[in-house]
Each structure stands twice: as structure tokens, then as C-alpha cells.
VEXVEXBA-522462 format. One record per residue (C-alpha): residue number from 1; residue in one letter; x, y, z. Coordinates in nm, 3 decimals, decimal comma. Layout:
REM residues N
<NUM; A; <X; Y; Z>>;
...
END
This chain:
REM residues 411
<1; M; <-7,409; 0,779; -9,043>>;
<2; N; <-7,688; 0,662; -8,821>>;
<3; S; <-7,778; 0,352; -9,014>>;
<4; S; <-7,418; 0,244; -9,002>>;
<5; T; <-7,393; 0,312; -8,634>>;
<6; E; <-7,704; 0,114; -8,556>>;
<7; A; <-7,567; -0,179; -8,748>>;
<8; T; <-7,223; -0,195; -8,594>>;
<9; G; <-7,343; -0,412; -8,309>>;
<10; S; <-7,419; -0,697; -8,547>>;
<11; I; <-7,151; -0,638; -8,808>>;
<12; W; <-6,937; -0,931; -8,688>>;
<13; R; <-7,225; -1,180; -8,683>>;
<14; Q; <-7,252; -1,255; -9,052>>;
<15; P; <-7,313; -1,568; -9,259>>;
<16; A; <-7,007; -1,741; -9,398>>;
<17; Q; <-7,097; -1,635; -9,752>>;
<18; V; <-7,075; -1,268; -9,651>>;
<19; W; <-6,727; -1,319; -9,508>>;
<20; A; <-6,622; -1,498; -9,825>>;
<21; V; <-6,719; -1,202; -10,045>>;
<22; A; <-6,577; -0,952; -9,794>>;
<23; F; <-6,241; -1,133; -9,796>>;
<24; A; <-6,240; -1,135; -10,176>>;
<25; S; <-6,322; -0,763; -10,170>>;
<26; V; <-6,020; -0,689; -9,950>>;
<27; V; <-5,794; -0,871; -10,195>>;
<28; A; <-5,954; -0,702; -10,498>>;
<29; F; <-5,894; -0,357; -10,352>>;
<30; M; <-5,540; -0,455; -10,257>>;
<31; G; <-5,474; -0,494; -10,629>>;
<32; I; <-5,510; -0,118; -10,681>>;
<33; G; <-5,193; -0,023; -10,493>>;
<34; L; <-5,013; -0,355; -10,500>>;
<35; V; <-4,781; -0,268; -10,788>>;
<36; D; <-4,691; 0,075; -10,646>>;
<37; P; <-4,385; -0,038; -10,445>>;
<38; I; <-4,244; -0,249; -10,731>>;
<39; L; <-4,270; 0,007; -11,013>>;
<40; P; <-3,901; 0,109; -10,988>>;
<41; A; <-3,796; -0,257; -10,956>>;
<42; I; <-3,995; -0,356; -11,266>>;
<43; A; <-3,845; -0,066; -11,459>>;
<44; E; <-3,494; -0,174; -11,360>>;
<45; S; <-3,539; -0,551; -11,399>>;
<46; L; <-3,716; -0,537; -11,734>>;
<47; Q; <-3,521; -0,238; -11,868>>;
<48; A; <-3,837; -0,034; -11,908>>;
<49; S; <-3,874; 0,342; -11,897>>;
<50; P; <-4,085; 0,503; -11,623>>;
<51; T; <-4,347; 0,591; -11,887>>;
<52; E; <-4,372; 0,227; -11,998>>;
<53; T; <-4,391; 0,113; -11,637>>;
<54; E; <-4,670; 0,359; -11,559>>;
<55; L; <-4,877; 0,194; -11,832>>;
<56; L; <-4,930; -0,089; -11,581>>;
<57; F; <-5,179; 0,147; -11,417>>;
<58; T; <-5,316; 0,281; -11,744>>;
<59; S; <-5,411; -0,054; -11,898>>;
<60; Y; <-5,565; -0,173; -11,571>>;
<61; L; <-5,770; 0,143; -11,510>>;
<62; L; <-5,875; 0,200; -11,870>>;
<63; V; <-6,012; -0,152; -11,911>>;
<64; T; <-6,173; -0,138; -11,567>>;
<65; G; <-6,348; 0,186; -11,661>>;
<66; L; <-6,468; 0,069; -12,001>>;
<67; A; <-6,583; -0,264; -11,858>>;
<68; M; <-6,787; -0,077; -11,595>>;
<69; L; <-7,017; 0,030; -11,879>>;
<70; I; <-7,126; -0,329; -11,937>>;
<71; T; <-7,098; -0,497; -11,596>>;
<72; S; <-7,453; -0,410; -11,490>>;
<73; W; <-7,580; -0,547; -11,823>>;
<74; I; <-7,386; -0,871; -11,769>>;
<75; S; <-7,471; -0,928; -11,402>>;
<76; S; <-7,839; -0,856; -11,462>>;
<77; R; <-7,846; -1,151; -11,703>>;
<78; I; <-7,617; -1,416; -11,557>>;
<79; G; <-7,665; -1,336; -11,189>>;
<80; A; <-7,435; -1,203; -10,915>>;
<81; K; <-7,259; -1,528; -10,824>>;
<82; A; <-7,162; -1,609; -11,182>>;
<83; T; <-7,036; -1,254; -11,232>>;
<84; L; <-6,828; -1,273; -10,913>>;
<85; M; <-6,681; -1,609; -11,011>>;
<86; I; <-6,587; -1,495; -11,361>>;
<87; G; <-6,428; -1,180; -11,222>>;
<88; L; <-6,223; -1,373; -10,964>>;
<89; A; <-6,114; -1,631; -11,221>>;
<90; L; <-5,993; -1,359; -11,458>>;
<91; I; <-5,797; -1,187; -11,181>>;
<92; V; <-5,626; -1,516; -11,086>>;
<93; A; <-5,542; -1,598; -11,447>>;
<94; F; <-5,404; -1,256; -11,542>>;
<95; A; <-5,218; -1,202; -11,214>>;
<96; L; <-5,045; -1,536; -11,271>>;
<97; A; <-4,964; -1,441; -11,630>>;
<98; S; <-4,817; -1,112; -11,503>>;
<99; A; <-4,600; -1,294; -11,251>>;
<100; L; <-4,462; -1,523; -11,521>>;
<101; S; <-4,404; -1,248; -11,779>>;
<102; G; <-4,064; -1,156; -11,913>>;
<103; S; <-4,136; -0,812; -12,056>>;
<104; V; <-4,310; -0,499; -11,943>>;
<105; D; <-4,529; -0,501; -12,258>>;
<106; A; <-4,667; -0,841; -12,163>>;
<107; I; <-4,745; -0,726; -11,809>>;
<108; I; <-4,921; -0,418; -11,946>>;
<109; G; <-5,145; -0,645; -12,152>>;
<110; F; <-5,212; -0,884; -11,867>>;
<111; R; <-5,293; -0,597; -11,632>>;
<112; A; <-5,566; -0,501; -11,881>>;
<113; G; <-5,720; -0,847; -11,841>>;
<114; W; <-5,685; -0,809; -11,466>>;
<115; G; <-5,882; -0,484; -11,492>>;
<116; L; <-6,167; -0,663; -11,668>>;
<117; G; <-6,188; -0,920; -11,389>>;
<118; N; <-6,173; -0,647; -11,126>>;
<119; A; <-6,458; -0,455; -11,289>>;
<120; L; <-6,681; -0,762; -11,293>>;
<121; F; <-6,602; -0,841; -10,931>>;
<122; I; <-6,617; -0,502; -10,759>>;
<123; S; <-6,931; -0,396; -10,944>>;
<124; T; <-7,115; -0,695; -10,797>>;
<125; A; <-6,956; -0,749; -10,455>>;
<126; L; <-7,146; -0,483; -10,259>>;
<127; A; <-7,487; -0,587; -10,389>>;
<128; T; <-7,403; -0,944; -10,291>>;
<129; I; <-7,300; -0,846; -9,939>>;
<130; V; <-7,608; -0,628; -9,890>>;
<131; G; <-7,834; -0,908; -10,013>>;
<132; S; <-7,679; -1,169; -9,782>>;
<133; A; <-7,577; -0,981; -9,467>>;
<134; S; <-7,756; -1,001; -9,133>>;
<135; G; <-7,820; -0,688; -8,928>>;
<136; G; <-7,960; -0,486; -9,214>>;
<137; S; <-7,801; -0,293; -9,495>>;
<138; G; <-7,621; -0,063; -9,250>>;
<139; A; <-7,409; -0,352; -9,120>>;
<140; A; <-7,338; -0,466; -9,474>>;
<141; I; <-7,224; -0,119; -9,580>>;
<142; V; <-6,992; -0,078; -9,280>>;
<143; L; <-6,844; -0,422; -9,351>>;
<144; Y; <-6,791; -0,339; -9,718>>;
<145; E; <-6,635; 0,000; -9,644>>;
<146; A; <-6,407; -0,169; -9,390>>;
<147; A; <-6,300; -0,419; -9,658>>;
<148; L; <-6,234; -0,134; -9,901>>;
<149; G; <-6,021; 0,060; -9,652>>;
<150; L; <-5,831; -0,250; -9,541>>;
<151; G; <-5,756; -0,349; -9,899>>;
<152; I; <-5,637; -0,003; -10,002>>;
<153; A; <-5,409; 0,017; -9,697>>;
<154; I; <-5,268; -0,336; -9,710>>;
<155; G; <-5,207; -0,348; -10,087>>;
<156; P; <-4,895; -0,126; -10,093>>;
<157; L; <-4,762; -0,282; -9,772>>;
<158; L; <-4,794; -0,637; -9,906>>;
<159; G; <-4,649; -0,520; -10,237>>;
<160; G; <-4,349; -0,381; -10,049>>;
<161; L; <-4,294; -0,695; -9,840>>;
<162; L; <-4,315; -0,935; -10,133>>;
<163; G; <-4,138; -0,689; -10,361>>;
<164; E; <-3,829; -0,705; -10,140>>;
<165; V; <-3,793; -1,067; -10,255>>;
<166; S; <-3,878; -1,013; -10,621>>;
<167; W; <-4,094; -0,785; -10,832>>;
<168; R; <-4,288; -1,101; -10,922>>;
<169; G; <-4,375; -1,164; -10,557>>;
<170; P; <-4,679; -0,933; -10,529>>;
<171; F; <-4,834; -1,088; -10,840>>;
<172; F; <-4,792; -1,439; -10,701>>;
<173; G; <-4,938; -1,314; -10,372>>;
<174; V; <-5,254; -1,198; -10,548>>;
<175; V; <-5,282; -1,533; -10,728>>;
<176; A; <-5,272; -1,724; -10,400>>;
<177; L; <-5,514; -1,496; -10,216>>;
<178; M; <-5,762; -1,470; -10,502>>;
<179; A; <-5,754; -1,847; -10,554>>;
<180; V; <-5,856; -1,887; -10,189>>;
<181; A; <-6,128; -1,624; -10,241>>;
<182; F; <-6,252; -1,805; -10,552>>;
<183; I; <-6,285; -2,134; -10,362>>;
<184; A; <-6,454; -1,960; -10,068>>;
<185; V; <-6,710; -1,783; -10,286>>;
<186; A; <-6,776; -2,096; -10,493>>;
<187; T; <-6,826; -2,306; -10,179>>;
<188; L; <-7,004; -2,068; -9,945>>;
<189; L; <-7,212; -1,837; -10,163>>;
<190; R; <-7,545; -2,014; -10,193>>;
<191; G; <-7,747; -1,722; -10,317>>;
<192; A; <-7,700; -1,356; -10,394>>;
<193; G; <-8,040; -1,209; -10,332>>;
<194; E; <-8,306; -1,151; -10,590>>;
<195; K; <-8,205; -1,163; -10,952>>;
<196; P; <-8,209; -0,804; -11,082>>;
<197; R; <-8,415; -0,694; -11,375>>;
<198; P; <-8,225; -0,696; -11,705>>;
<199; V; <-8,052; -0,363; -11,768>>;
<200; A; <-8,041; -0,218; -12,119>>;
<201; F; <-7,695; -0,212; -12,276>>;
<202; S; <-7,735; 0,158; -12,357>>;
<203; A; <-7,841; 0,261; -12,006>>;
<204; P; <-7,501; 0,393; -11,881>>;
<205; F; <-7,449; 0,591; -12,202>>;
<206; V; <-7,792; 0,749; -12,177>>;
<207; A; <-7,724; 0,828; -11,811>>;
<208; L; <-7,433; 1,052; -11,905>>;
<209; T; <-7,674; 1,284; -12,088>>;
<210; R; <-7,822; 1,381; -11,750>>;
<211; P; <-7,668; 1,723; -11,668>>;
<212; A; <-7,605; 1,660; -11,298>>;
<213; L; <-7,439; 1,323; -11,353>>;
<214; A; <-7,238; 1,461; -11,645>>;
<215; V; <-7,102; 1,748; -11,432>>;
<216; L; <-6,999; 1,512; -11,152>>;
<217; A; <-6,843; 1,263; -11,394>>;
<218; V; <-6,633; 1,531; -11,567>>;
<219; A; <-6,523; 1,670; -11,230>>;
<220; A; <-6,430; 1,318; -11,117>>;
<221; L; <-6,226; 1,263; -11,433>>;
<222; F; <-6,000; 1,561; -11,354>>;
<223; Y; <-5,998; 1,482; -10,982>>;
<224; N; <-5,881; 1,130; -11,059>>;
<225; I; <-5,584; 1,270; -11,250>>;
<226; G; <-5,468; 1,428; -10,926>>;
<227; F; <-5,542; 1,106; -10,737>>;
<228; F; <-5,332; 0,886; -10,963>>;
<229; V; <-5,041; 1,125; -11,009>>;
<230; L; <-5,006; 1,110; -10,632>>;
<231; L; <-5,047; 0,732; -10,617>>;
<232; A; <-4,874; 0,607; -10,931>>;
<233; F; <-4,600; 0,865; -10,997>>;
<234; S; <-4,475; 0,930; -10,642>>;
<235; P; <-4,276; 0,603; -10,606>>;
<236; F; <-4,023; 0,737; -10,857>>;
<237; P; <-3,921; 1,069; -10,695>>;
<238; L; <-3,937; 0,913; -10,347>>;
<239; G; <-3,635; 0,702; -10,434>>;
<240; F; <-3,717; 0,440; -10,168>>;
<241; G; <-3,689; 0,064; -10,197>>;
<242; A; <-3,999; -0,153; -10,219>>;
<243; M; <-4,046; -0,165; -9,841>>;
<244; G; <-4,013; 0,211; -9,799>>;
<245; I; <-4,268; 0,276; -10,073>>;
<246; G; <-4,495; 0,012; -9,922>>;
<247; F; <-4,493; 0,175; -9,578>>;
<248; T; <-4,548; 0,519; -9,730>>;
<249; F; <-4,858; 0,415; -9,918>>;
<250; F; <-4,978; 0,201; -9,628>>;
<251; G; <-4,998; 0,529; -9,437>>;
<252; W; <-5,167; 0,691; -9,735>>;
<253; G; <-5,427; 0,411; -9,746>>;
<254; V; <-5,496; 0,427; -9,372>>;
<255; A; <-5,544; 0,804; -9,396>>;
<256; L; <-5,781; 0,761; -9,691>>;
<257; A; <-5,983; 0,495; -9,511>>;
<258; I; <-6,019; 0,701; -9,191>>;
<259; T; <-6,153; 1,012; -9,363>>;
<260; S; <-6,367; 0,814; -9,606>>;
<261; I; <-6,549; 0,619; -9,336>>;
<262; W; <-6,566; 0,871; -9,050>>;
<263; V; <-6,460; 1,226; -9,138>>;
<264; A; <-6,652; 1,273; -9,464>>;
<265; P; <-6,990; 1,171; -9,313>>;
<266; W; <-6,923; 1,404; -9,018>>;
<267; M; <-6,855; 1,692; -9,257>>;
<268; M; <-7,167; 1,621; -9,462>>;
<269; R; <-7,383; 1,640; -9,153>>;
<270; R; <-7,261; 1,998; -9,111>>;
<271; M; <-7,217; 2,126; -9,466>>;
<272; A; <-7,380; 2,086; -9,804>>;
<273; R; <-7,215; 1,825; -10,026>>;
<274; T; <-7,114; 2,076; -10,292>>;
<275; T; <-6,961; 2,294; -10,020>>;
<276; V; <-6,750; 2,005; -9,893>>;
<277; I; <-6,632; 1,937; -10,249>>;
<278; L; <-6,549; 2,303; -10,313>>;
<279; V; <-6,346; 2,314; -9,991>>;
<280; A; <-6,164; 1,981; -10,027>>;
<281; L; <-6,059; 2,016; -10,392>>;
<282; P; <-5,867; 2,347; -10,359>>;
<283; V; <-5,694; 2,217; -10,045>>;
<284; L; <-5,595; 1,905; -10,239>>;
<285; A; <-5,456; 2,128; -10,515>>;
<286; V; <-5,245; 2,315; -10,257>>;
<287; D; <-5,116; 1,983; -10,123>>;
<288; L; <-5,017; 1,873; -10,475>>;
<289; I; <-4,837; 2,204; -10,536>>;
<290; A; <-4,651; 2,153; -10,208>>;
<291; A; <-4,562; 1,798; -10,317>>;
<292; G; <-4,414; 1,942; -10,637>>;
<293; I; <-4,207; 2,198; -10,447>>;
<294; V; <-4,062; 1,936; -10,207>>;
<295; A; <-4,050; 1,647; -10,456>>;
<296; E; <-3,675; 1,603; -10,406>>;
<297; I; <-3,705; 1,597; -10,025>>;
<298; A; <-3,832; 1,249; -9,938>>;
<299; P; <-3,964; 1,311; -9,581>>;
<300; A; <-4,156; 1,619; -9,696>>;
<301; L; <-4,298; 1,435; -9,997>>;
<302; V; <-4,411; 1,151; -9,769>>;
<303; T; <-4,597; 1,406; -9,556>>;
<304; C; <-4,771; 1,546; -9,865>>;
<305; I; <-4,870; 1,195; -9,972>>;
<306; I; <-5,027; 1,119; -9,632>>;
<307; V; <-5,211; 1,454; -9,625>>;
<308; G; <-5,328; 1,379; -9,978>>;
<309; G; <-5,472; 1,049; -9,855>>;
<310; L; <-5,678; 1,234; -9,594>>;
<311; L; <-5,824; 1,466; -9,859>>;
<312; L; <-5,882; 1,189; -10,113>>;
<313; G; <-6,084; 0,994; -9,857>>;
<314; V; <-6,317; 1,290; -9,804>>;
<315; M; <-6,357; 1,345; -10,177>>;
<316; N; <-6,427; 0,980; -10,254>>;
<317; T; <-6,715; 0,955; -10,011>>;
<318; V; <-6,868; 1,294; -10,090>>;
<319; L; <-6,855; 1,239; -10,467>>;
<320; T; <-7,011; 0,896; -10,418>>;
<321; E; <-7,310; 1,033; -10,230>>;
<322; A; <-7,342; 1,326; -10,469>>;
<323; V; <-7,359; 1,095; -10,770>>;
<324; M; <-7,630; 0,879; -10,618>>;
<325; E; <-7,841; 1,183; -10,531>>;
<326; A; <-7,784; 1,349; -10,869>>;
<327; T; <-8,044; 1,147; -11,063>>;
<328; D; <-8,332; 0,908; -11,016>>;
<329; L; <-8,150; 0,638; -11,214>>;
<330; P; <-8,096; 0,286; -11,076>>;
<331; R; <-7,782; 0,269; -10,863>>;
<332; S; <-7,605; 0,022; -11,089>>;
<333; V; <-7,661; 0,241; -11,395>>;
<334; A; <-7,540; 0,563; -11,230>>;
<335; S; <-7,241; 0,374; -11,090>>;
<336; S; <-7,143; 0,230; -11,429>>;
<337; A; <-7,165; 0,563; -11,610>>;
<338; Y; <-6,982; 0,764; -11,346>>;
<339; S; <-6,710; 0,507; -11,280>>;
<340; A; <-6,632; 0,462; -11,648>>;
<341; V; <-6,563; 0,833; -11,698>>;
<342; R; <-6,359; 0,881; -11,381>>;
<343; F; <-6,142; 0,576; -11,449>>;
<344; I; <-6,038; 0,737; -11,778>>;
<345; G; <-5,879; 1,018; -11,576>>;
<346; G; <-5,695; 0,762; -11,367>>;
<347; A; <-5,576; 0,584; -11,680>>;
<348; M; <-5,434; 0,901; -11,838>>;
<349; A; <-5,250; 1,036; -11,537>>;
<350; P; <-4,955; 0,796; -11,477>>;
<351; P; <-4,794; 0,801; -11,825>>;
<352; I; <-4,850; 1,178; -11,864>>;
<353; A; <-4,682; 1,234; -11,527>>;
<354; A; <-4,385; 1,020; -11,631>>;
<355; L; <-4,351; 1,206; -11,962>>;
<356; L; <-4,358; 1,543; -11,786>>;
<357; W; <-4,095; 1,421; -11,541>>;
<358; H; <-3,870; 1,310; -11,826>>;
<359; A; <-3,921; 1,635; -12,021>>;
<360; F; <-3,886; 1,873; -11,724>>;
<361; N; <-3,838; 1,764; -11,363>>;
<362; S; <-4,020; 1,595; -11,074>>;
<363; T; <-4,206; 1,915; -10,981>>;
<364; V; <-4,403; 1,953; -11,304>>;
<365; P; <-4,616; 1,633; -11,276>>;
<366; Y; <-4,751; 1,751; -10,941>>;
<367; L; <-4,828; 2,095; -11,082>>;
<368; F; <-5,014; 1,923; -11,367>>;
<369; A; <-5,209; 1,723; -11,107>>;
<370; A; <-5,290; 2,040; -10,912>>;
<371; A; <-5,411; 2,214; -11,227>>;
<372; S; <-5,636; 1,916; -11,305>>;
<373; V; <-5,785; 1,929; -10,956>>;
<374; L; <-5,855; 2,300; -11,001>>;
<375; V; <-6,032; 2,221; -11,330>>;
<376; A; <-6,247; 1,976; -11,131>>;
<377; T; <-6,320; 2,255; -10,883>>;
<378; L; <-6,419; 2,492; -11,163>>;
<379; T; <-6,644; 2,224; -11,314>>;
<380; I; <-6,837; 2,188; -10,988>>;
<381; L; <-6,851; 2,565; -10,939>>;
<382; L; <-6,989; 2,630; -11,289>>;
<383; G; <-7,228; 2,336; -11,270>>;
<384; R; <-7,354; 2,404; -10,921>>;
<385; K; <-7,696; 2,514; -11,046>>;
<386; V; <-7,774; 2,163; -11,171>>;
<387; L; <-7,642; 2,014; -10,846>>;
<388; T; <-7,853; 2,209; -10,597>>;
<389; H; <-8,084; 1,914; -10,532>>;
<390; I; <-7,798; 1,697; -10,399>>;
<391; D; <-7,765; 1,941; -10,108>>;
<392; D; <-8,131; 1,903; -10,013>>;
<393; Q; <-8,088; 1,544; -9,889>>;
<394; P; <-7,954; 1,474; -9,538>>;
<395; A; <-7,629; 1,279; -9,548>>;
<396; D; <-7,766; 0,981; -9,358>>;
<397; A; <-8,054; 0,937; -9,602>>;
<398; A; <-7,815; 0,858; -9,884>>;
<399; V; <-7,589; 0,612; -9,705>>;
<400; E; <-7,725; 0,296; -9,863>>;
<401; D; <-7,740; 0,439; -10,213>>;
<402; A; <-7,401; 0,605; -10,188>>;
<403; A; <-7,226; 0,286; -10,088>>;
<404; A; <-7,347; 0,122; -10,408>>;
<405; I; <-7,067; 0,291; -10,599>>;
<406; T; <-6,802; 0,289; -10,330>>;
<407; A; <-6,625; 0,032; -10,547>>;
<408; G; <-6,580; 0,296; -10,813>>;
<409; D; <-6,425; 0,524; -10,552>>;
<410; A; <-6,160; 0,274; -10,448>>;
<411; T; <-5,931; 0,425; -10,704>>;
END
């Protein structure tokens, strides 16, 4: 990533407003894996079944995905700062409500509100950083990707640390950190670049009629099933306490961040994007099958989770760049349409995995995830004819555009 490399010299010399949004971005991405270590504790404390507990992911991801369809329409009318502030305020309010809840049903509902706030925030954060950063867009993108990786890695670890005290601890932690982020953004963000042109409400829906974007979105839906079975279901068969789960998924997040930022761009400089996808997806399916076979052996399952993180990082980055090269649509529109569809896959996966576990055993959910990933592979293979143009662009040429939907790939 040449543009990123050229910018790294100035990445640390940024205005205060850029650091404010970057800090808020870290905390927002932490929210994705924060509840992972406390899922068993919530199930035990609130006398909830694993399926009910997994709905904490479903409500969050489903609302995030649906909200993505309207975030570009909202931000193009009220401006980036107002959108960021509303998103942060909603996260604070619903995280606090979750911490104070006395039933799993209430937390499921409040996580849905949290998802709305997260959609508003993450869909606007990158554009704000790019518009305000010094050192060019390359520096801004590196900074944003660093925030994404840091948040994904720290979320489970913080969840484990605070979860050792109480399952409510991680929620209170998010409240405190996001409140600080809200104050920082409100105080330091003086402008967020040029106000974008108003986007039509129907734009993301129309975008999904484009064959190339439709193929990638459907593939991402099934890929995300594999992603979230690994992330959201694995805490149950692992059998660890909150700290053990936290450390496991800290390693998963670090692995994902490393391959997303460094390995995937290296691969795309040497292979076509569709080739990278068609290599990474079957390998991910094999890893999920292995996870199912060793699901009752904790050290082996941990290894599969970490390997899965490496593969997920590659897939996230490559799919991101592929989507942005698939059409000539504005970045925000392509991002909204693609992210909405793929989040639906993430929303379905956790409760289905829990139901399969209850009906059969801990192996079957991973086999279901592997089958879903193979469906994603078949989708790309059958749709490759409409994707040929995404292989004609050098990887470095798409860096700026691709990062515009990195937020959607944080899941």
C-alpha cells in the first residue's frame, strides 16, 4: 500500500480533532467483541438459554445493518459532526441501559439501540478523519485501520477483565469510554470537511441491483455467517471464564488486524482479488471444519480461532476493495448497500449456532459455518464473470476507496 507507506511518517502528527474521532473509533469497534467473554456469565446470571444470549449479537448486528441503509441519507443532510454526536449519544445511553438491565430480553432490546448508534458513528468516522487529517488521505487511512484493529483486539480483552468483576462491568466500561469520546468530539471537532451532496433515500436499494455488487453482497452474507459462528458461538464450547475467553479473542483480534492491514495488501499485489478470495474462503472452511472436530478440546479450538482470525483479516480487506471497485457508485452508497446485506448474515449466525448446538452437539455449528463459507465461495465462482473488472485495478489504486467501507468490515 504505497499511499499508506508514504503517509506513515506523518501519521502521528494530527490535529486534536482527528485523535478525538480516532479514539471514539477504537471504542466503537471494541463494542463488537466486548460481550463475547461475558456471554456464559450473562446466561448463568440471568437464567437465559445460550440461544437467548446469542440474540445479544443478533439484535445489535441486525439493527446496525438495516440502519446502514439510511446513514448516508442522514449524514448527507445533517452533517458529519451531528451524525457522530447522535451516534455516540445513543451508544452511551443504550450501553448504560444494558448495564442496568435485569433480564436478557431487556439487554437484547438495548443492544438493538446500541447498534443504531454504532451504525451512525462508524459510517461517518472515516470520512471525518480523512477530511481533517494532515499528511494526506494515506495517513488518515492508516490511522483509521489502526483504530479498527486496536478496537477489535482490545474489546474481548477488556470484556474479560471487567467481566471477571461482573457481567455488567463491560457495559459500564463502554459508557465511561464513550462519554469521554462524546466530550472530546463535541469539544475538539470544529469541522468535518465539505458537506456532502444529499443522497437519495433509495440509493442503497438501487445499488443492490448492480450485478457485481449483488454478487459480492450475497457472498459476504454467507461469509459473515462463518465469521460470527466463530466469534459469537465459540465462548460456549471453550468453557473458559471471562478472562480466558478475553485472552483468546484478543489473540483472534490481533491476528485479524495483522492480516487485514499488512498481509492482505501484500497478497493483492501478487494475485487478482477474486483469486485471493477463492483461496482464502476454502481455507477458512477447512479451519471451521477443524474447529468442529476439536470443539471439545479447548487448546485445539483456541488454535482454530486464532487461525480463523488470520483468514478473516485477509477476507475483510479483499472484500472491501472488491466492493469499491465493483461499481462506479459513490463510496457511501456502495458501503451502505453492501454492509446492510452482510450484517444480516452476522445477525442470523449466533442464534442458529446455539440452536444447532442444543439439538445436536458442539461440532454441528462449525460445520454449518463451513458450509456457509463454501456457499460464499460458490457465489464468487459462479459470479466471477461480472467481477472481472475488479481484477484490472492495481491494489494500491483502490486504497482510499476501499477504506471507505472498512467500518462495515469490522464485523
